[in-house]
C-alpha positions as CSV (number, residue, x, y, z in Angstrom):
1,M,-99.4,-114.8,-72.2
2,M,-100.9,-117.5,-74.4
3,A,-103.0,-114.9,-76.2
4,F,-99.7,-113.4,-77.4
5,G,-98.2,-116.8,-78.3
6,L,-95.8,-116.6,-75.4
7,A,-94.9,-119.1,-72.6
8,A,-93.3,-118.7,-69.1
9,E,-89.9,-119.2,-70.7
10,H,-90.3,-115.9,-72.6
11,L,-91.0,-114.1,-69.4
12,R,-88.0,-115.7,-67.6
13,D,-85.7,-114.8,-70.6
14,A,-87.0,-111.2,-70.6
15,M,-86.3,-110.8,-66.9
16,T,-82.8,-112.3,-67.3
17,E,-81.9,-110.0,-70.2
18,V,-83.3,-106.9,-68.4
19,A,-81.4,-107.7,-65.2
20,R,-78.2,-108.5,-67.1
21,H,-78.2,-105.2,-69.0
22,L,-78.9,-103.2,-65.8
23,L,-76.1,-104.9,-64.0
24,A,-73.7,-104.1,-66.9
25,M,-74.8,-100.4,-66.6
26,G,-73.9,-100.3,-63.0
27,A,-77.4,-100.5,-61.4
28,R,-78.3,-102.4,-58.2
29,L,-81.3,-104.6,-58.4
30,V,-83.9,-104.4,-55.7
31,Y,-86.3,-107.4,-55.6
32,G,-89.0,-108.5,-53.2
33,G,-89.3,-112.2,-53.9
34,D,-89.6,-115.5,-52.2
35,L,-87.4,-118.6,-51.6
36,R,-88.9,-121.1,-54.0
37,A,-86.5,-123.4,-55.7
38,H,-86.0,-122.3,-59.4
39,G,-87.9,-119.1,-58.8
40,F,-87.0,-115.6,-60.0
41,T,-85.0,-114.8,-56.8
42,E,-82.8,-117.8,-57.3
43,L,-82.4,-116.8,-61.0
44,L,-81.2,-113.3,-60.0
45,F,-78.6,-114.7,-57.6
46,E,-77.3,-117.1,-60.3
47,L,-77.2,-114.2,-62.8
48,V,-75.2,-112.0,-60.5
49,A,-72.8,-114.8,-59.6
50,R,-72.1,-115.3,-63.4
51,H,-71.8,-111.6,-63.9
52,R,-69.2,-111.3,-61.2
53,R,-67.2,-114.1,-62.6
54,D,-67.3,-112.8,-66.2
55,A,-66.5,-109.1,-65.4
56,D,-63.6,-107.3,-63.9
57,V,-65.7,-105.8,-61.0
58,G,-63.8,-103.5,-58.7
59,D,-67.0,-102.6,-56.8
60,A,-67.5,-104.9,-53.9
61,R,-71.0,-103.8,-53.2
62,P,-73.7,-106.4,-53.4
63,A,-75.5,-106.2,-56.8
64,I,-78.9,-107.3,-55.4
65,V,-80.8,-106.1,-52.4
66,S,-83.4,-108.8,-51.7
67,Y,-86.3,-108.2,-49.3
68,L,-88.5,-111.0,-47.8
69,A,-91.9,-110.2,-46.6
70,W,-92.9,-111.5,-43.1
71,P,-95.3,-114.2,-44.5
72,V,-92.5,-115.5,-46.8
73,H,-89.9,-116.1,-44.2
74,S,-91.9,-116.5,-41.0
75,G,-92.3,-120.2,-41.2
76,K,-88.6,-120.9,-41.9
77,P,-86.0,-121.6,-39.2
78,A,-83.7,-118.7,-38.4
79,Q,-80.7,-120.9,-39.2
80,E,-81.9,-121.5,-42.7
81,I,-82.2,-117.7,-43.3
82,Q,-78.9,-116.9,-41.7
83,T,-77.1,-119.6,-43.8
84,L,-78.7,-118.2,-47.0
85,A,-77.5,-114.7,-46.1
86,Q,-74.0,-115.9,-45.4
87,D,-73.9,-117.9,-48.7
88,L,-75.0,-114.7,-50.6
89,K,-72.4,-112.5,-49.0
90,G,-70.8,-110.3,-51.7
91,L,-73.6,-111.0,-54.2
92,A,-76.8,-109.9,-52.4
93,E,-78.0,-108.2,-49.2
94,L,-80.8,-110.2,-47.6
95,H,-83.4,-108.3,-45.6
96,C,-86.2,-109.8,-43.6
97,L,-89.2,-107.6,-42.8
98,G,-91.7,-107.8,-39.9
99,Q,-95.4,-107.6,-40.5
100,Q,-95.4,-103.8,-40.6
101,G,-92.3,-103.6,-42.8
102,Q,-89.8,-103.1,-40.0
103,E,-86.4,-104.7,-40.6
104,L,-85.7,-107.7,-38.4
105,A,-82.2,-108.6,-37.3
106,L,-81.3,-112.0,-38.7
107,D,-79.7,-113.1,-35.5
108,A,-82.8,-112.3,-33.5
109,M,-85.3,-114.3,-35.5
110,S,-87.2,-117.2,-34.1
111,P,-85.0,-120.3,-34.1
112,A,-87.8,-122.6,-35.2
113,G,-89.9,-120.1,-37.2
114,T,-93.6,-119.7,-36.9
115,A,-95.6,-122.9,-36.9
116,Q,-99.0,-121.3,-37.7
117,L,-99.6,-120.4,-41.3
118,P,-100.2,-116.7,-42.0
119,T,-103.8,-115.7,-42.6
120,S,-105.1,-114.0,-45.7
121,E,-105.1,-110.7,-43.8
122,E,-101.6,-111.2,-42.5
123,W,-100.5,-111.9,-46.1
124,A,-102.1,-108.7,-47.3
125,V,-100.6,-106.5,-44.5
126,G,-97.1,-108.1,-44.9
127,L,-97.1,-107.7,-48.7
128,T,-98.3,-104.1,-48.7
129,A,-95.6,-103.3,-46.1
130,L,-93.0,-105.0,-48.3
131,R,-94.0,-103.0,-51.4
132,R,-93.8,-99.7,-49.6
133,V,-90.3,-100.6,-48.3
134,L,-89.3,-101.6,-51.9
135,T,-90.4,-98.2,-53.2
136,D,-88.4,-96.4,-50.5
137,A,-85.4,-98.5,-51.2
138,S,-85.3,-98.0,-55.0
139,D,-84.9,-95.1,-57.4
140,A,-87.0,-96.6,-60.3
141,R,-89.1,-99.6,-61.0
142,I,-89.6,-102.0,-63.9
143,V,-92.6,-104.2,-64.1
144,L,-93.5,-107.1,-66.5
145,G,-95.9,-110.0,-66.4
146,G,-97.7,-110.6,-63.1
147,H,-100.6,-112.7,-62.0
148,V,-104.1,-111.1,-62.0
149,S,-105.8,-114.1,-60.3
150,G,-104.8,-116.5,-57.5
151,F,-102.6,-113.8,-55.9
152,K,-102.0,-113.1,-52.3
153,G,-102.6,-109.6,-50.9
154,R,-105.1,-106.8,-51.5
155,M,-104.5,-106.7,-55.3
156,P,-102.0,-108.1,-57.8
157,G,-98.5,-107.5,-56.6
158,I,-97.5,-105.7,-59.9
159,A,-100.4,-103.4,-59.5
160,E,-99.7,-102.5,-55.9
161,E,-96.0,-101.9,-56.6
162,A,-96.9,-99.7,-59.7
163,L,-99.3,-97.6,-57.6
164,C,-96.6,-97.1,-54.9
165,S,-94.2,-95.8,-57.6
166,L,-96.8,-93.6,-59.2
167,S,-97.7,-92.2,-55.7
168,A,-94.0,-91.5,-55.0
169,G,-93.4,-89.9,-58.4
170,Q,-90.8,-92.7,-59.1
171,P,-89.8,-93.5,-62.7
172,L,-91.9,-96.5,-63.8
173,Y,-91.3,-98.7,-66.8
174,L,-94.1,-100.8,-68.1
175,L,-93.3,-103.9,-70.2
176,G,-96.7,-104.9,-71.3
177,G,-95.8,-107.1,-74.3
178,F,-95.5,-110.2,-72.0
179,G,-99.1,-110.0,-70.8
180,G,-100.2,-110.2,-67.3
181,C,-100.9,-107.3,-64.9
182,A,-98.3,-105.1,-66.6
183,R,-100.3,-105.3,-69.8
184,D,-103.5,-104.5,-68.0
185,I,-102.0,-101.4,-66.5
186,A,-100.7,-100.4,-69.9
187,E,-104.2,-100.7,-71.2
188,E,-105.6,-98.5,-68.5
189,L,-103.0,-95.9,-69.3
190,H,-104.0,-96.1,-73.0
191,L,-100.5,-97.3,-74.1
192,V,-101.8,-100.4,-75.8
193,P,-105.3,-101.2,-77.2
194,H,-108.0,-102.6,-74.9
195,R,-108.9,-106.2,-75.6
196,P,-112.5,-106.4,-74.4
197,T,-112.6,-110.2,-74.7
198,L,-109.5,-110.6,-72.5
199,V,-110.3,-108.1,-69.8
200,V,-110.0,-109.6,-66.3
201,P,-111.3,-107.5,-63.5
202,W,-109.0,-107.4,-60.5
203,A,-109.0,-105.3,-57.3
204,G,-107.3,-102.0,-57.8
205,R,-107.6,-101.8,-61.5
206,E,-109.8,-98.8,-61.4
207,Q,-107.1,-96.8,-59.7
208,F,-105.2,-96.6,-63.0
209,S,-108.1,-95.2,-65.0
210,G,-107.7,-91.6,-66.0
211,L,-103.9,-91.8,-66.0
212,D,-101.6,-91.5,-69.0
213,S,-97.9,-91.9,-69.8
214,T,-97.0,-88.6,-68.2
215,A,-97.6,-90.2,-64.8
216,L,-94.7,-92.7,-65.4
217,R,-92.1,-89.9,-65.1
218,N,-89.6,-92.3,-66.7
219,G,-87.7,-90.1,-69.2
220,L,-89.6,-91.5,-72.2
221,G,-92.1,-89.7,-74.4
222,S,-95.6,-91.0,-75.1
223,D,-94.6,-92.7,-78.3
224,E,-91.6,-94.4,-76.6
225,N,-93.8,-95.6,-73.7
226,E,-96.3,-97.0,-76.2
227,T,-93.5,-99.0,-77.9
228,L,-92.1,-100.2,-74.6
229,A,-95.6,-101.3,-73.5
230,R,-96.3,-103.4,-76.5
231,T,-93.0,-104.8,-77.7
232,V,-92.1,-108.5,-77.2
233,H,-88.5,-107.9,-78.4
234,V,-86.3,-107.7,-75.3
235,D,-83.5,-105.9,-77.0
236,E,-85.9,-103.1,-78.0
237,A,-87.4,-102.9,-74.5
238,V,-83.9,-102.8,-72.9
239,A,-82.8,-100.0,-75.3
240,L,-85.9,-97.9,-74.5
241,M,-85.5,-98.4,-70.7
242,L,-81.8,-97.5,-70.8
243,R,-82.6,-94.4,-72.8
244,G,-85.1,-93.4,-70.2
245,L,-82.8,-94.1,-67.3
246,L,-80.0,-92.1,-68.9
247,R,-82.4,-89.2,-69.3
248,V,-83.5,-89.4,-65.7
249,F,-80.2,-90.1,-64.0
250,G,-77.7,-88.8,-66.6
251,G,-74.7,-90.7,-67.9
252,T,-73.6,-92.2,-71.2
253,A,-73.9,-95.5,-73.1
254,A,-70.9,-96.7,-71.1
255,G,-72.9,-96.6,-67.8
256,L,-74.9,-94.6,-65.3
257,P,-73.0,-91.9,-63.3
258,S,-74.4,-93.0,-60.0
259,T,-75.7,-96.4,-58.7
260,P,-79.4,-96.3,-59.1
261,R,-81.4,-98.9,-57.4
262,I,-84.0,-100.5,-59.7
């Protein structure tokens, strides 16, 4: 991000604005995060709480569907997870997954959690399972930012999620203007110029070579996808994504006709 003159605050603001507009259009947000204080998961919960207070919402459905991979929740006491789920009632559905992606009943989880830390392989298995579940649980995916080093799992999370969407023929929106893994994928799809001096090799990158914007199936043309992949202006990115979503799912500027999960 520093190469583009951006900081972490820009990424956080971009995510907030994207989520806010999607909520206003009637979408549900599907997110596979963690439970870190001041992390993106917490930000989403706060955003939905404000959205509910500021809008006359007749729909009682939870606006967020949050999934926790096994390595994320395994070390936490069941009571902590159950309390969180209760606190989020009406705002978010909380789902805990087993190592293979199976859903775990919150009232059947280990009272004390797992004392032993997950191994690298367990992290990889659990995160891959999570990303497959997220794909099955959503109708479209938006990616931005993303670590390309120091990550857990077989490859960067953004990359694995993007590959899941491409494999499923699911609409995929690449916001590459904020750097990170999303930018690297956009480079491989020839949506933005390659930067030879900034190329970071990471596991799985080669799986995107040979693809182009038609693989995204997101309702946008090649020129529109190129603009989406390079812009650092959130308003422009949101306008493009909403245009693509309306083309894919139908609807008008007032909202989407169904309740897509994104």
